[in-house]
N, C-alpha and C positions, 0 to 999 in steps of 0.2 A: 610357939605361935608361928604359923606360916613358914614351914620349911620348904615348900615347893610353890613358887610364885610364877604365874604365867602372865606375860604381857602380850597383848595382841596389837599388831601395828599394821597400818596401811600407808604410813608415811605422811599422814595429815598432821596439822598442828595439834589437834586434840590427841592424836596417837603419840606425838612427841611428848606432850605433857604427861600422858599415861606412862610412857617409858621412864621419864624422870621420877615419877612417883613410885614406880615399881622398883627402880634402882635404890631409891631411898629406903623403901620397905625391906629390900634384901639386905641393905647395910644395917638396918636396925635389928632385924631378926636373925641375921646370919644365914638366911635361907638361900636356896638355889634359885636363880632366876632363869626362866625359860622364856624365849621369845618366839612368837609365831607370826607369820604373815601368810595370808591365803591368796593364792592366784585364782581368781574367779574368772574362768574363761567362758563359762556358760556355753551357749550355742556356737560361739566363735571358733573354739577349738583350734583346728589346724588351718583355718582360713587366714590368708595373708592380709594384714591391715594395709590400708593405703599408705604408700611411702615407706613401708617396712619390707625388709628382705626376709624377715622371720615371721613365723606364724603368730597368731594372737597368744597362744599358749606359751610360746618361747618369750615373747615380749613381756607378758604378765609375770612369768616365772622370774625373769631377770629383775623386774621391778620389785617383786616380793623378796628376792635375795638381797637387793639393795636396802630394803626396809629393815630386815633383820640385821644386816651388817652395820647399819647406823646405830641400832640398839647395842650391838656388841661393842662398838667403838665407845659409846657413852659409858657403858658398864665398865669397860677396861679402864677408862679414865677415872672411875670411882672405885677401883679395886674390887669389882664385883665380877665373878665368873658367870658366864651366861652360856646356855645351851640353846641353839637356835634351830628352827625347823620351818620349812616351807611346805605348805599343804595345798591341795587343789580341790576345788568344788565350791559349795556354798559356805560362806564365811561362818555363820553360826554353827552349822554342823561340824565343820572342820575344827573350829576352836574347841567346841565341847568334846569332840573325839580325842583331840590331843590332850586336853585337860584330863580326861579320863585315863588316857594312856600313861600319863606321868603322875596320876593321882594328885593333881594340883589342889591346893587348899584355898587358893584365891586366884581369880582372874582379874587383871587390871586392864582396862581399855578406856579409850576416849569416848566422850558422850556423843560425838559425831565423827563420822569418817569422811571419806572423800565423796560419799553419796552415789548418786546416779539413779537411774530409773528403777532398779531393783529395790533400792532403799525406799523410794517413794511408794512403791507398790506393796512391799512386804514388811516394812518397818525397819527400825534400826538394828544393827548388829548388837549393840549394847543391850537393847531391850530383849532381844532373843536369847542372849547368853544369860541375862538375869532371870528371865522367865523359865528357861528350860534347864539351866545348870543346877547341879546339886552342891556346888561349892559357893563360898563367898564371892561376891562380885564387887569390885571397886570401880565405879564410873568416875572418871576424871574430866572435869570441865576445863578445857583449854581456852586460850584467847581466840576470839573470832578474827 
């Protein structure tokens, strides 16, 4: 049961709860934990953000690297090995592509992420992954 577990994180409280659940699941099943964070740069790409010396892509990439590093740290504290990945683009598509690449049997993610206008217009990442994914999806409700 669940040899390849994928947790998606954006650093939100709900994503942190999902990471904890994914780590517990990896401990229970002996499965491999994979962590992904998606740097969604959209139309900003190489534009410099106000007050930043780096482009939007560089800023979002560093944030995404920090999110997976936090999962790596939590997993290590629980004796769970984790393979992490940062992807770029639309979150649902990037998560599903990576899940397919690793043949994930379950994707664990928070019920809500950091949000923003894209989420309001397009719906939640959890909803998209559950709707279009071909694997089990565990949606974890964190504290608000």
